Every structure is written in C-alpha cells, then in structure tokens.
C-alpha positions in Angstrom: 17.1 -12.0 9.5 13.7 -12.4 11.6 11.1 -11.2 9.6 7.1 -10.8 10.8 5.0 -9.8 8.1 2.2 -8.2 9.6 -0.8 -9.2 8.1 -1.2 -12.4 5.9 -3.7 -10.4 3.5 -3.1 -10.2 -0.7 0.4 -8.3 0.0 1.5 -9.9 2.8 0.9 -13.1 2.3 2.3 -13.1 -1.6 5.6 -11.8 -0.7 6.1 -13.6 2.7 5.8 -16.6 0.3 8.1 -15.6 -1.5 10.4 -14.6 0.8 9.9 -17.8 2.8 10.2 -20.0 -0.7 13.7 -18.2 -0.8 14.9 -19.4 2.6 14.1 -16.4 4.8 13.0 -16.9 8.5 9.2 -15.9 8.4 6.6 -15.5 10.6 3.2 -13.8 10.3 1.1 -11.7 12.5 -2.5 -12.4 12.3 -5.5 -12.6 14.5 -6.5 -15.5 16.4 -8.9 -16.7 13.6 -6.4 -16.2 11.1 -4.4 -18.1 12.8 -6.5 -20.9 13.2 -7.1 -21.3 9.8 -3.3 -21.2 8.6 -2.5 -23.8 11.2 -4.9 -26.0 9.8 -4.6 -25.3 6.4 -1.3 -23.3 5.5 -1.0 -20.7 3.5 -2.2 -21.2 0.0 -0.7 -18.6 -2.3 -1.7 -19.0 -6.4 0.4 -17.2 -9.1 0.3 -16.7 -12.6 3.1 -19.5 -12.4 2.6 -21.7 -9.7 -0.4 -22.6 -6.9 0.9 -23.6 -3.7 -0.2 -24.2 -0.1 3.0 -23.8 2.4 2.8 -24.3 6.4 3.8 -21.2 8.0 4.7 -19.9 11.3 2.3 -17.6 12.8 2.1 -15.5 16.4 -0.9 -13.1 17.5 -0.8 -9.9 19.1 -1.0 -12.3 22.7 1.6 -14.2 22.1 5.5 -13.2 23.2 8.7 -13.0 21.1 11.7 -11.7 21.0 12.2 -9.1 18.8 12.7 -9.2 15.2 14.9 -8.2 13.0 12.3 -6.7 10.3 8.8 -6.0 10.1 7.1 -5.8 6.6 3.4 -4.1 7.4 1.2 -5.0 4.8 -2.0 -4.7 6.0 -4.6 -2.1 4.8 -4.7 1.6 5.9 -8.0 0.8 8.0 -6.2 -1.2 10.1 -2.7 0.5 11.0 -4.1 2.3 14.0 -4.7 -1.4 15.7 -1.9 -2.6 14.4 0.6 0.3 16.0 -0.7 -0.5 19.5 0.4 -4.4 18.7 3.8 -4.4 17.1 5.5 -2.8 19.9 6.2 -6.1 22.0 7.8 -7.1 18.6 10.4 -4.0 17.9 13.7 -4.0 19.4 16.7 -0.9 18.9 17.6 -2.9 15.9 14.7 -3.6 14.0 13.8 -2.0 10.8 10.2 -1.4 9.8 9.1 -1.0 6.2 5.2 0.0 6.1 4.1 -1.4 2.6 0.7 0.7 2.2 -0.7 3.4 0.1 -0.8 7.3 1.2 1.6 8.6 3.7 -0.1 9.0 6.8 1.4 6.0 8.2 4.8 6.5 7.8 4.3 10.0 10.2 2.9 7.7 12.8 5.4 5.0 12.6 8.4 7.5 12.5 6.8 8.8 15.7 7.1 5.8 17.4 10.1 4.2 16.3 12.5 7.3 14.8 15.3 6.4 12.8 14.0 2.4 12.5 11.4 3.4 9.3 12.2 2.5 5.9 10.3 3.7 2.9 8.4 0.7 1.3 6.8 0.6 -2.2 5.2 -2.9 -3.6 3.9 -3.6 -7.6 1.7 -6.5 -7.4 -1.7 -7.0 -8.5 -2.9 -9.7 -5.8 -6.6 -10.3 -3.6 -7.6 -12.4 -0.9 -10.1 -14.8 -2.2 -11.2 -16.3 1.3 -8.8 -17.0 2.6 -6.4 -18.2 -0.5 -4.1 -15.2 -1.9 -4.5 -15.1 -5.5 -1.7 -12.9 -8.1 -3.5 -11.5 -11.3 -0.4 -10.5 -13.2 3.1 -11.5 -13.5 4.4 -8.0 -11.5 6.4 -8.5 -8.5 8.3 -5.6 -7.3 9.7 -4.0 -4.1 11.2 -0.9 -3.8 13.0 0.3 -0.4 14.7 3.6 0.4 16.0 5.1 3.6 13.9 8.1 5.3 15.6 11.6 6.4 19.2 10.9 5.6 19.0 6.9 6.8 20.8 4.3 4.6 18.9 0.8 3.9 21.0 -1.7 6.4 22.8 -4.3 4.3 21.0 -7.1 6.0 17.8 -5.7 5.3 18.9 -6.0 1.4 20.3 -9.3 1.4 16.9 -10.5 3.1 14.8 -8.6 0.8 16.4 -9.6 -2.3 15.4 -12.9 -3.8 15.1 -14.1 -6.9 11.2 -13.8 -7.1 10.8 -10.5 -6.4 12.4 -7.5 -8.4 13.8 -5.9 -5.1 15.8 -2.7 -5.4 16.9 0.0 -3.1 16.1 3.9 -4.3 17.5 6.7 -3.4 14.6 9.0 -3.2 11.9 6.8 -1.8 9.7 9.6 -0.4 9.5 11.0 -4.1 8.5 7.4 -5.1 5.7 7.6 -2.7 4.4 10.8 -3.5 4.1 9.6 -7.0 1.8 6.4 -6.3 -0.1 8.7 -3.5 -0.8 11.3 -6.5 -2.1 8.4 -8.8 -4.1 6.8 -6.6 -5.5 10.0 -5.2 -6.3 11.0 -9.0 -7.7 7.6 -9.9 -9.8 7.9 -6.6 -11.1 11.0 -7.6 -12.0 10.1 -11.2 -13.8 7.0 -10.4 -15.5 7.7 -6.8 -16.9 11.3 -8.1 -18.4 10.3 -11.4 -18.9 6.3 -10.6 -17.8 4.9 -13.5 -15.0 3.4 -15.3 -12.6 5.7 -17.2 -13.5 4.8 -20.8 -17.3 5.7 -20.1 -16.1 8.9 -18.4 -14.4 9.8 -21.1 -17.2 8.9 -23.6 -19.6 10.9 -21.2 -17.1 14.1 -21.9 -15.0 13.8 -19.1 -11.5 13.8 -20.1 -10.8 17.6 -19.1 -11.9 16.8 -15.5 -9.5 13.5 -15.5 -6.7 16.1 -16.1 -7.8 18.3 -13.7 -7.5 15.8 -10.9 -4.5 14.6 -12.0 -3.3 18.1 -12.0 -4.7 19.0 -8.5 -2.8 15.7 -6.8 0.6 16.8 -8.5 -0.1 20.1 -7.4 -0.3 18.6 -3.7 2.9 16.5 -3.9 4.8 19.8 -5.5 3.8 21.9 -3.0 5.2 19.4 -0.2 8.3 19.5 -2.4 8.0 15.9 -3.7 7.4 17.0 -7.7 5.7 14.1 -9.5 8.5 12.7 -12.1 7.7 13.1 -15.8 7.6 9.2 -16.0 5.1 8.9 -13.3 3.0 11.9 -14.9 2.8 10.0 -18.0 1.8 7.0 -16.8 -1.5 8.2 -14.5 -2.5 10.2 -17.9 -1.9 7.4 -20.0 -4.0 4.6 -17.3 -6.9 7.6 -16.7 -7.1 8.4 -20.0 -7.4 5.3 -22.0 -10.2 5.4 -24.4 -12.5 2.6 -23.6 -10.5 1.8 -20.2 -12.5 -0.5 -18.0 -9.8 1.1 -15.3 -11.5 1.4 -11.6 -9.5 2.2 -8.8 -9.5 0.1 -5.8 -10.8 2.8 -3.5 -13.6 3.0 -5.8 -14.6 -0.6 -5.7 -14.3 -1.3 -2.0 -16.8 1.9 -1.7 -18.9 0.1 -4.3 -18.9 -3.5 -2.6 -19.9 -1.1 0.8 -16.3 -2.7 2.5 -13.8 -1.0 4.3 -12.0 1.6 2.3 -9.0 3.8 2.6 -10.7 6.7 1.1 -9.8 9.2 4.4 -6.4 7.7 4.4 -5.7 8.6 0.5 -8.0 11.5 0.0 -8.9 12.9 3.5 -4.9 12.8 4.5 -4.4 14.5 1.3 -7.1 17.0 1.6 -5.6 18.2 4.5 -2.3 18.6 3.1 -3.3 20.6 0.4 -5.2 23.0 3.1 -1.8 23.4 4.8 0.1 23.9 2.1 -3.1 26.5 0.7 -3.5 24.6 -2.8 -7.1 24.4 -4.2 -8.2 21.0 -4.8 -12.0 21.4 -5.7 -12.2 18.0 -7.6 -10.8 16.5 -4.2 -12.8 18.2 -2.2 -16.2 17.4 -4.0 -15.2 13.4 -4.2 -14.7 13.5 -0.3 -18.0 15.2 0.5 -19.7 12.2 -1.8 -17.7 9.8 -0.2 -18.2 10.7 3.5 -22.1 11.7 2.8 -22.7 8.1 1.1 -21.0 6.4 4.5 -23.4 8.2 6.6 -26.6 6.1 5.2 
C-alpha cells in the first residue's frame, strides 16, 4: 500500500520510520520548510535500541500526487483544521484514513468529510521532537486500530501496519478504547492544570480526593456518552494520578507551562461541551477551563 503520514513530528516520524524499515512505501506530507530539512538531512529517529537516519519521501500540500491507499493523520489537534483542507487531494474512494490524536472531535470531522473511510486509531508511544530529531523515551510502541460504525478494518490495512517493531492489534471496540484514553488524559489535564503541580506535590498538599473527583467527572461523561471506561483503564488512571511522590505531569500542562500551542480546547473544551449536552456536571473541568482560557488572554 502507498502510505501517507501527515506530519513528521514525534508520532508520525516514529511510526513512519518503523513502517519504512519494514519495507512499507511511506511518504510524509509536510510544510515546505520541513521538506527542505528532510530532503537535506533525512529523518533521524532515536529509539531506546537504535539511532538511525533514513532518506524519506515527502510532499507538500501544493504538490500533485495520485491518491494514497492509507493516510495516517499524526499532527497535533491544533493543526487538524489546516490539515483537513490539504489532504483532500490525496484521498480517493478507496483510501482509508486513521487519525492518531488525542480526543474525539477530529474523528467526527473526518467522518463528515469521508464517511465510511475513517478508522479509529490509538497509539501508545512516548516520543518527543527535539529540533528535527524524533526521540523515543521508552520501548513501548503499539498501535490499535478498529472500524467505526460497524465497518471492518480492511485486511490490506492490517497487513500494512502489522510490522515487527510495532505491537499492532485490531480491536472490536475502538471507540471504547478512545474514550478510555480521553477520560484519562482529560483527568490528568484537570489535575495538573488546576493545581499547577506534579501529582506527588498535589497529594502532599491534601489533594488526593480532588484527583479522584476529576477522574470521576471525566469517566461520568464517557459513561453518559455510551462508552463507560473499562475497569482496567480506571485502575490504571487512578494508579498513575494518585501515586505518592510521583513527578507525573500531563503533556497539556507541560505545553501550557512552556507557553506552547496546546490541545486544551480539543481535550478539555470538547469534553466540557459534551458534558453540558449530556447534562453531566463537571465543576473541576469547568474551573480548569476558566483558568486556562483566562491565562491565554494575557
């Protein structure tokens, strides 16, 4: 299959490299400046087991190309709207699209544009972009894919993504898995952004009960939306967010602290909107959004 990876950042660069190393036909859709860098230097990916640089194929939104068979959308939520206006030229009637982002709004938008062609995707990888270098911190690399609205995952998509370096799986309830993750990252965002500290310091300050309240709020929204969080996901979230002495902070908190573009509206704002439509009270989530939005007005 001809695979288009939208974005060559941490997630796209990591998975794109691993697919390319397994012999898959991978092209990156990037901005012109990024294209110049990749053409000149290649894509460097440092994982816990290897440091390598590969030449890569790239295109920009202005380039012409035949439709791709599979498109992996790996940009941050803040770039989604711009990307949606660019990928249309590369989508054909047989193209499958897999967004790999936090939250859920992007799934709805893609389904509106390409009904029946979108698959749910959930990646687990801890990677960052250090300049133009993709760095993976821990060995965990997995990708779960599932059909939406009862549609199956095309076998050719599974074959293309099932490579030795990636723990690939097809799941029956991908929407449930996406909501499990969304409930956790939203709860983590509430906890860190509202109290402006790592988990351990919040617990030391007497905040454990509020952490559990935040988890309950986000999980209540998921349940009301028809996707109750699994027992395993709940236990994992509670374990991570109530560990004494933990230095854990959410990526949302780190982005806001560094005054970088954040996914606050995509992760928290969208969840709050759904909570209101479902009549689910979310006082901690609402307070967190007020704090974030007020801070962004400075």
